[in-house]
Each structure stands twice: as C-alpha cells, then as structure tokens.
All heavy atoms as a GROMACS GRO file, in nm:
protein
  415
    1MET      N    1   7.625   7.892   3.198
    1MET     CA    2   7.541   7.998   3.248
    1MET      C    3   7.405   7.942   3.288
    1MET      O    4   7.343   7.872   3.209
    1MET     CB    5   7.520   8.105   3.142
    1MET     CG    6   7.639   8.186   3.114
    1MET     SD    7   7.593   8.314   2.995
    1MET     CE    8   7.753   8.362   2.947
    2LYS      N    9   7.362   7.977   3.401
    2LYS     CA   10   7.235   7.930   3.450
    2LYS      C   11   7.121   8.002   3.378
    2LYS      O   12   7.124   8.122   3.362
    2LYS     CB   13   7.227   7.956   3.600
    2LYS     CG   14   7.110   7.892   3.665
    2LYS     CD   15   7.117   7.911   3.814
    2LYS     CE   16   7.000   7.843   3.880
    2LYS     NZ   17   6.996   7.864   4.021
    3TYR      N   18   7.022   7.926   3.336
    3TYR     CA   19   6.902   7.977   3.271
    3TYR      C   20   6.930   8.046   3.137
    3TYR      O   21   6.854   8.131   3.096
    3TYR     CB   22   6.828   8.077   3.360
    3TYR     CG   23   6.787   8.023   3.492
    3TYR    CD1   24   6.830   8.081   3.610
    3TYR    CD2   25   6.700   7.916   3.500
    3TYR    CE1   26   6.791   8.033   3.733
    3TYR    CE2   27   6.661   7.866   3.623
    3TYR     CZ   28   6.706   7.925   3.738
    3TYR     OH   29   6.667   7.878   3.859
    4LEU      N   30   7.037   8.012   3.072
    4LEU     CA   31   7.065   8.078   2.945
    4LEU      C   32   6.978   8.022   2.832
    4LEU      O   33   6.941   8.093   2.742
    4LEU     CB   34   7.213   8.067   2.911
    4LEU     CG   35   7.258   8.154   2.795
    4LEU    CD1   36   7.223   8.301   2.820
    4LEU    CD2   37   7.408   8.142   2.775
    5LYS      N   38   6.946   7.894   2.838
    5LYS     CA   39   6.858   7.838   2.737
    5LYS      C   40   6.714   7.875   2.771
    5LYS      O   41   6.674   7.869   2.885
    5LYS     CB   42   6.870   7.685   2.735
    5LYS     CG   43   7.001   7.635   2.684
    5LYS     CD   44   7.000   7.485   2.680
    5LYS     CE   45   7.132   7.432   2.632
    5LYS     NZ   46   7.133   7.285   2.636
    6PRO      N   47   6.638   7.911   2.671
    6PRO     CA   48   6.498   7.945   2.696
    6PRO      C   49   6.420   7.830   2.757
    6PRO      O   50   6.432   7.716   2.715
    6PRO     CB   51   6.444   7.978   2.557
    6PRO     CG   52   6.564   8.015   2.478
    6PRO     CD   53   6.676   7.932   2.533
    7PHE      N   54   6.346   7.861   2.859
    7PHE     CA   55   6.256   7.768   2.925
    7PHE      C   56   6.324   7.642   2.977
    7PHE      O   57   6.270   7.533   2.964
    7PHE     CB   58   6.138   7.733   2.836
    7PHE     CG   59   6.046   7.848   2.818
    7PHE    CD1   60   6.039   7.914   2.697
    7PHE    CD2   61   5.970   7.895   2.923
    7PHE    CE1   62   5.955   8.023   2.681
    7PHE    CE2   63   5.885   8.004   2.908
    7PHE     CZ   64   5.878   8.069   2.787
    8ASP      N   65   6.441   7.658   3.036
    8ASP     CA   66   6.500   7.547   3.109
    8ASP      C   67   6.422   7.519   3.236
    8ASP      O   68   6.432   7.413   3.293
    8ASP     CB   69   6.646   7.580   3.149
    8ASP     CG   70   6.744   7.551   3.038
    8ASP    OD1   71   6.708   7.483   2.942
    8ASP    OD2   72   6.859   7.596   3.051
    9GLU      N   73   6.347   7.617   3.278
    9GLU     CA   74   6.268   7.608   3.400
    9GLU      C   75   6.120   7.624   3.366
    9GLU      O   76   6.085   7.683   3.265
    9GLU     CB   77   6.309   7.719   3.497
    9GLU     CG   78   6.453   7.712   3.542
    9GLU     CD   79   6.483   7.587   3.623
    9GLU    OE1   80   6.398   7.544   3.703
    9GLU    OE2   81   6.591   7.532   3.606
   10PRO      N   82   6.033   7.574   3.452
   10PRO     CA   83   5.889   7.595   3.429
   10PRO      C   84   5.853   7.743   3.432
   10PRO      O   85   5.924   7.823   3.493
   10PRO     CB   86   5.823   7.521   3.545
   10PRO     CG   87   5.928   7.441   3.611
   10PRO     CD   88   6.060   7.496   3.570
   11LEU      N   89   5.744   7.777   3.371
   11LEU     CA   90   5.700   7.916   3.364
   11LEU      C   91   5.684   7.977   3.503
   11LEU      O   92   5.723   8.092   3.525
   11LEU     CB   93   5.570   7.926   3.287
   11LEU     CG   94   5.517   8.066   3.262
   11LEU    CD1   95   5.619   8.152   3.189
   11LEU    CD2   96   5.387   8.059   3.186
   12SER      N   97   5.633   7.902   3.596
   12SER     CA   98   5.617   7.954   3.733
   12SER      C   99   5.751   7.990   3.795
   12SER      O  100   5.762   8.086   3.872
   12SER     CB  101   5.544   7.853   3.820
   12SER     OG  102   5.616   7.732   3.829
   13GLU      N  103   5.854   7.915   3.762
   13GLU     CA  104   5.988   7.946   3.813
   13GLU      C  105   6.042   8.074   3.748
   13GLU      O  106   6.106   8.156   3.814
   13GLU     CB  107   6.084   7.829   3.787
   13GLU     CG  108   6.221   7.846   3.846
   13GLU     CD  109   6.222   7.850   3.999
   13GLU    OE1  110   6.131   7.793   4.062
   13GLU    OE2  111   6.314   7.911   4.055
   14TYR      N  112   6.016   8.093   3.620
   14TYR     CA  113   6.056   8.216   3.553
   14TYR      C  114   5.990   8.338   3.616
   14TYR      O  115   6.051   8.443   3.630
   14TYR     CB  116   6.021   8.212   3.403
   14TYR     CG  117   6.133   8.164   3.318
   14TYR    CD1  118   6.143   8.032   3.281
   14TYR    CD2  119   6.232   8.251   3.274
   14TYR    CE1  120   6.247   7.987   3.203
   14TYR    CE2  121   6.336   8.208   3.196
   14TYR     CZ  122   6.343   8.075   3.160
   14TYR     OH  123   6.446   8.031   3.083
   15GLU      N  124   5.865   8.324   3.651
   15GLU     CA  125   5.795   8.436   3.717
   15GLU      C  126   5.866   8.475   3.846
   15GLU      O  127   5.884   8.593   3.873
   15GLU     CB  128   5.651   8.397   3.745
   15GLU     CG  129   5.567   8.385   3.620
   15GLU     CD  130   5.429   8.331   3.648
   15GLU    OE1  131   5.401   8.287   3.762
   15GLU    OE2  132   5.348   8.332   3.556
   16LYS      N  133   5.907   8.378   3.924
   16LYS     CA  134   5.979   8.406   4.049
   16LYS      C  135   6.115   8.470   4.021
   16LYS      O  136   6.155   8.564   4.090
   16LYS     CB  137   5.998   8.278   4.128
   16LYS     CG  138   5.871   8.222   4.184
   16LYS     CD  139   5.897   8.090   4.253
   16LYS     CE  140   5.767   8.022   4.290
   16LYS     NZ  141   5.789   7.887   4.340
   17ILE      N  142   6.183   8.420   3.921
   17ILE     CA  143   6.316   8.474   3.887
   17ILE      C  144   6.304   8.620   3.845
   17ILE      O  145   6.381   8.705   3.889
   17ILE     CB  146   6.379   8.391   3.772
   17ILE    CG1  147   6.413   8.251   3.822
   17ILE    CG2  148   6.503   8.460   3.717
   17ILE    CD1  149   6.449   8.153   3.712
   18LEU      N  150   6.207   8.650   3.761
   18LEU     CA  151   6.194   8.785   3.707
   18LEU      C  152   6.135   8.886   3.805
   18LEU      O  153   6.139   9.006   3.779
   18LEU     CB  154   6.112   8.782   3.578
   18LEU     CG  155   6.176   8.703   3.465
   18LEU    CD1  156   6.085   8.703   3.343
   18LEU    CD2  157   6.314   8.753   3.432
   19GLN      N  158   6.086   8.840   3.916
   19GLN     CA  159   6.037   8.932   4.019
   19GLN      C  160   6.152   8.983   4.105
   19GLN      O  161   6.134   9.078   4.181
   19GLN     CB  162   5.935   8.862   4.108
   19GLN     CG  163   5.805   8.836   4.039
   19GLN     CD  164   5.709   8.757   4.126
   19GLN    OE1  165   5.738   8.725   4.240
   19GLN    NE2  166   5.595   8.724   4.070
   20ASN      N  167   6.266   8.928   4.090
   20ASN     CA  168   6.382   8.964   4.170
   20ASN      C  169   6.430   9.105   4.135
   20ASN      O  170   6.421   9.149   4.021
   20ASN     CB  171   6.494   8.864   4.140
   20ASN     CG  172   6.610   8.873   4.232
   20ASN    OD1  173   6.646   8.980   4.279
   20ASN    ND2  174   6.670   8.759   4.258
   21ARG      N  175   6.481   9.176   4.233
   21ARG     CA  176   6.533   9.311   4.212
   21ARG      C  177   6.648   9.313   4.112
   21ARG      O  178   6.678   9.417   4.052
   21ARG     CB  179   6.584   9.369   4.344
   21ARG     CG  180   6.475   9.408   4.437
   21ARG     CD  181   6.528   9.461   4.565
   21ARG     NE  182   6.604   9.583   4.542
   21ARG     CZ  183   6.680   9.641   4.633
   21ARG    NH1  184   6.690   9.590   4.752
   21ARG    NH2  185   6.744   9.751   4.605
   22GLU      N  186   6.709   9.202   4.093
   22GLU     CA  187   6.821   9.190   4.000
   22GLU      C  188   6.786   9.243   3.861
   22GLU      O  189   6.872   9.291   3.788
   22GLU     CB  190   6.860   9.041   3.992
   22GLU     CG  191   6.962   9.007   3.890
   22GLU     CD  192   6.990   8.859   3.885
   22GLU    OE1  193   6.927   8.781   3.959
   22GLU    OE2  194   7.076   8.821   3.807
   23TYR      N  195   6.662   9.237   3.823
   23TYR     CA  196   6.619   9.279   3.689
   23TYR      C  197   6.567   9.421   3.682
   23TYR      O  198   6.558   9.478   3.575
   23TYR     CB  199   6.509   9.184   3.638
   23TYR     CG  200   6.564   9.046   3.616
   23TYR    CD1  201   6.566   8.954   3.719
   23TYR    CD2  202   6.619   9.012   3.494
   23TYR    CE1  203   6.620   8.829   3.700
   23TYR    CE2  204   6.674   8.888   3.474
   23TYR     CZ  205   6.674   8.797   3.578
   23TYR     OH  206   6.728   8.674   3.559
   24TRP      N  207   6.530   9.479   3.795
   24TRP     CA  208   6.458   9.605   3.791
   24TRP      C  209   6.523   9.719   3.867
   24TRP      O  210   6.478   9.832   3.856
   24TRP     CB  211   6.315   9.584   3.844
   24TRP     CG  212   6.252   9.465   3.780
   24TRP    CD1  213   6.224   9.346   3.838
   24TRP    CD2  214   6.215   9.450   3.642
   24TRP    NE1  215   6.170   9.259   3.747
   24TRP    CE2  216   6.164   9.320   3.626
   24TRP    CE3  217   6.220   9.535   3.532
   24TRP    CZ2  218   6.118   9.273   3.504
   24TRP    CZ3  219   6.175   9.486   3.410
   24TRP    CH2  220   6.124   9.358   3.397
   25ASP      N  221   6.627   9.690   3.941
   25ASP     CA  222   6.690   9.794   4.022
   25ASP      C  223   6.841   9.791   3.999
   25ASP      O  224   6.913   9.715   4.063
   25ASP     CB  225   6.657   9.771   4.170
   25ASP     CG  226   6.707   9.881   4.260
   25ASP    OD1  227   6.771   9.975   4.209
   25ASP    OD2  228   6.683   9.872   4.381
   26ASP      N  229   6.889   9.874   3.909
   26ASP     CA  230   7.031   9.870   3.873
   26ASP      C  231   7.122   9.926   3.982
   26ASP      O  232   7.244   9.915   3.971
   26ASP     CB  233   7.056   9.941   3.741
   26ASP     CG  234   7.021  10.088   3.744
   26ASP    OD1  235   6.945  10.130   3.834
   26ASP    OD2  236   7.069  10.161   3.657
   27LEU      N  237   7.067   9.982   4.087
   27LEU     CA  238   7.149  10.033   4.197
   27LEU      C  239   7.163   9.933   4.312
   27LEU      O  240   7.239   9.957   4.405
   27LEU     CB  241   7.091  10.164   4.249
   27LEU     CG  242   7.086  10.278   4.147
   27LEU    CD1  243   7.019  10.399   4.208
   27LEU    CD2  244   7.224  10.311   4.096
   28CYS      N  245   7.093   9.823   4.306
   28CYS     CA  246   7.101   9.725   4.414
   28CYS      C  247   7.220   9.630   4.391
   28CYS      O  248   7.269   9.615   4.280
   28CYS     CB  249   6.972   9.647   4.427
   28CYS     SG  250   6.943   9.528   4.297
   29CYS      N  251   7.263   9.565   4.497
   29CYS     CA  252   7.377   9.474   4.485
   29CYS      C  253   7.342   9.349   4.404
   29CYS      O  254   7.430   9.287   4.344
   29CYS     CB  255   7.429   9.435   4.623
   29CYS     SG  256   7.313   9.343   4.724
   30GLU      N  257   7.213   9.313   4.396
   30GLU     CA  258   7.172   9.195   4.321
   30GLU      C  259   7.186   9.212   4.170
   30GLU      O  260   7.188   9.116   4.095
   30GLU     CB  261   7.025   9.161   4.351
   30GLU     CG  262   7.001   9.112   4.491
   30GLU     CD  263   6.956   9.224   4.584
   30GLU    OE1  264   6.978   9.343   4.553
   30GLU    OE2  265   6.899   9.191   4.689
   31TRP      N  266   7.195   9.337   4.125
   31TRP     CA  267   7.203   9.367   3.982
   31TRP      C  268   7.315   9.290   3.914
   31TRP      O  269   7.303   9.245   3.800
   31TRP     CB  270   7.222   9.517   3.962
   31TRP     CG  271   7.230   9.559   3.819
   31TRP    CD1  272   7.343   9.588   3.749
   31TRP    CD2  273   7.123   9.577   3.727
   31TRP    NE1  274   7.313   9.624   3.620
   31TRP    CE2  275   7.177   9.618   3.604
   31TRP    CE3  276   6.985   9.563   3.737
   31TRP    CZ2  277   7.098   9.643   3.493
   31TRP    CZ3  278   6.908   9.588   3.626
   31TRP    CH2  279   6.964   9.628   3.507
   32SER      N  280   7.425   9.270   3.982
   32SER     CA  281   7.542   9.206   3.921
   32SER      C  282   7.541   9.054   3.933
   32SER      O  283   7.637   8.989   3.895
   32SER     CB  284   7.670   9.261   3.983
   32SER     OG  285   7.671   9.234   4.121
   33TYR      N  286   7.434   8.995   3.983
   33TYR     CA  287   7.427   8.849   3.996
   33TYR      C  288   7.428   8.779   3.861
   33TYR      O  289   7.477   8.670   3.848
   33TYR     CB  290   7.302   8.807   4.072
   33TYR     CG  291   7.305   8.833   4.220
   33TYR    CD1  292   7.193   8.808   4.297
   33TYR    CD2  293   7.417   8.884   4.285
   33TYR    CE1  294   7.192   8.832   4.433
   33TYR    CE2  295   7.417   8.908   4.420
   33TYR     CZ  296   7.304   8.881   4.495
   33TYR     OH  297   7.302   8.905   4.628
   34SER      N  298   7.372   8.843   3.760
   34SER     CA  299   7.368   8.786   3.625
   34SER      C  300   7.427   8.885   3.526
   34SER      O  301   7.425   9.006   3.549
   34SER     CB  302   7.223   8.760   3.583
   34SER     OG  303   7.163   8.668   3.667
   35THR      N  304   7.471   8.831   3.415
   35THR     CA  305   7.520   8.919   3.309
   35THR      C  306   7.401   8.980   3.236
   35THR      O  307   7.288   8.931   3.246
   35THR     CB  308   7.606   8.841   3.207
   35THR    OG1  309   7.521   8.747   3.140
   35THR    CG2  310   7.722   8.771   3.274
   36MET      N  311   7.427   9.083   3.162
   36MET     CA  312   7.320   9.147   3.085
   36MET      C  313   7.265   9.048   2.981
   36MET      O  314   7.145   9.045   2.955
   36MET     CB  315   7.373   9.273   3.016
   36MET     CG  316   7.264   9.354   2.952
   36MET     SD  317   7.134   9.407   3.064
   36MET     CE  318   7.219   9.527   3.162
   37GLU      N  319   7.350   8.966   2.923
   37GLU     CA  320   7.305   8.867   2.825
   37GLU      C  321   7.207   8.768   2.888
   37GLU      O  322   7.105   8.734   2.828
   37GLU     CB  323   7.424   8.792   2.765
   37GLU     CG  324   7.511   8.875   2.674
   37GLU     CD  325   7.613   8.961   2.751
   37GLU    OE1  326   7.631   8.942   2.874
   37GLU    OE2  327   7.673   9.049   2.689
   38GLU      N  328   7.238   8.722   3.008
   38GLU     CA  329   7.148   8.629   3.077
   38GLU      C  330   7.013   8.694   3.105
   38GLU      O  331   6.908   8.632   3.084
   38GLU     CB  332   7.210   8.582   3.209
   38GLU     CG  333   7.329   8.492   3.189
   38GLU     CD  334   7.403   8.462   3.318
   38GLU    OE1  335   7.420   8.555   3.400
   38GLU    OE2  336   7.443   8.346   3.337
   39LYS      N  337   7.016   8.818   3.146
   39LYS     CA  338   6.891   8.889   3.174
   39LYS      C  339   6.808   8.906   3.048
   39LYS      O  340   6.687   8.885   3.049
   39LYS     CB  341   6.921   9.026   3.234
   39LYS     CG  342   6.978   9.018   3.373
   39LYS     CD  343   7.016   9.154   3.423
   39LYS     CE  344   7.089   9.141   3.554
   39LYS     NZ  345   7.143   9.266   3.602
   40ILE      N  346   6.872   8.940   2.940
   40ILE     CA  347   6.800   8.959   2.814
   40ILE      C  348   6.737   8.829   2.768
   40ILE      O  349   6.621   8.826   2.727
   40ILE     CB  350   6.895   9.016   2.706
   40ILE    CG1  351   6.931   9.160   2.742
   40ILE    CG2  352   6.831   9.007   2.567
   40ILE    CD1  353   7.042   9.217   2.658
   41VAL      N  354   6.811   8.720   2.775
   41VAL     CA  355   6.757   8.590   2.734
   41VAL      C  356   6.637   8.554   2.819
   41VAL      O  357   6.533   8.512   2.768
   41VAL     CB  358   6.865   8.480   2.742
   41VAL    CG1  359   6.804   8.342   2.730
   41VAL    CG2  360   6.971   8.500   2.636
   42ARG      N  361   6.646   8.571   2.948
   42ARG     CA  362   6.535   8.537   3.037
   42ARG      C  363   6.413   8.625   3.012
   42ARG      O  364   6.300   8.576   3.007
   42ARG     CB  365   6.579   8.550   3.182
   42ARG     CG  366   6.675   8.442   3.221
   42ARG     CD  367   6.714   8.455   3.367
   42ARG     NE  368   6.849   8.404   3.381
   42ARG     CZ  369   6.944   8.462   3.452
   42ARG    NH1  370   6.921   8.576   3.515
   42ARG    NH2  371   7.063   8.411   3.459
   43LEU      N  372   6.436   8.753   2.997
   43LEU     CA  373   6.326   8.846   2.976
   43LEU      C  374   6.256   8.821   2.842
   43LEU      O  375   6.134   8.819   2.833
   43LEU     CB  376   6.373   8.990   2.985
   43LEU     CG  377   6.406   9.037   3.125
   43LEU    CD1  378   6.479   9.171   3.119
   43LEU    CD2  379   6.282   9.047   3.211
   44THR      N  380   6.332   8.804   2.737
   44THR     CA  381   6.271   8.782   2.605
   44THR      C  382   6.202   8.647   2.597
   44THR      O  383   6.101   8.633   2.529
   44THR     CB  384   6.375   8.795   2.493
   44THR    OG1  385   6.481   8.702   2.515
   44THR    CG2  386   6.429   8.935   2.484
   45THR      N  387   6.255   8.549   2.667
   45THR     CA  388   6.192   8.417   2.668
   45THR      C  389   6.060   8.423   2.741
   45THR      O  390   5.962   8.361   2.698
   45THR     CB  391   6.285   8.315   2.736
   45THR    OG1  392   6.407   8.309   2.663
   45THR    CG2  393   6.223   8.177   2.737
   46PHE      N  394   6.056   8.497   2.848
   46PHE     CA  395   5.934   8.506   2.926
   46PHE      C  396   5.823   8.578   2.850
   46PHE      O  397   5.708   8.537   2.854
   46PHE     CB  398   5.962   8.578   3.058
   46PHE     CG  399   5.844   8.584   3.149
   46PHE    CD1  400   5.806   8.472   3.220
   46PHE    CD2  401   5.771   8.700   3.162
   46PHE    CE1  402   5.696   8.476   3.304
   46PHE    CE2  403   5.660   8.706   3.246
   46PHE     CZ  404   5.623   8.593   3.317
   47PHE      N  405   5.858   8.683   2.780
   47PHE     CA  406   5.758   8.762   2.708
   47PHE      C  407   5.735   8.701   2.574
   47PHE      O  408   5.649   8.700   2.510
   47PHE     CB  409   5.801   8.908   2.693
   47PHE     CG  410   5.807   8.978   2.825
   47PHE    CD1  411   5.929   9.011   2.880
   47PHE    CD2  412   5.693   9.009   2.894
   47PHE    CE1  413   5.934   9.076   3.002
   47PHE    CE2  414   5.698   9.072   3.015
   47PHE     CZ  415   5.820   9.107   3.070
   0.00000   0.00000   0.00000
C-alpha cells in the first residue's frame, strides 16, 4: 500500500496528498483511489 507507513514522504508531499478531493468529497470518483485505512493512516500521521 502506498503511503501506509507514517511519513514515508516529506511533510510538503503530505500536504499535497491531503489537499486532494479523495479525502474530502465522498461523492467524487477519486474517493475510491485509496482504502479507508490508507486515508486514516495518512490523516492521523499528518495531524
């Protein structure tokens, strides 16, 4: 799974990843790009 480990990417890259509609718009087609587990790991790691 891509980005499953915390901080595999620099913080600036995480900011770009989390700005994606994939995390904030559950009606868009991008929503299904990642699993819910991947999203949770990324979000909790960032905060």
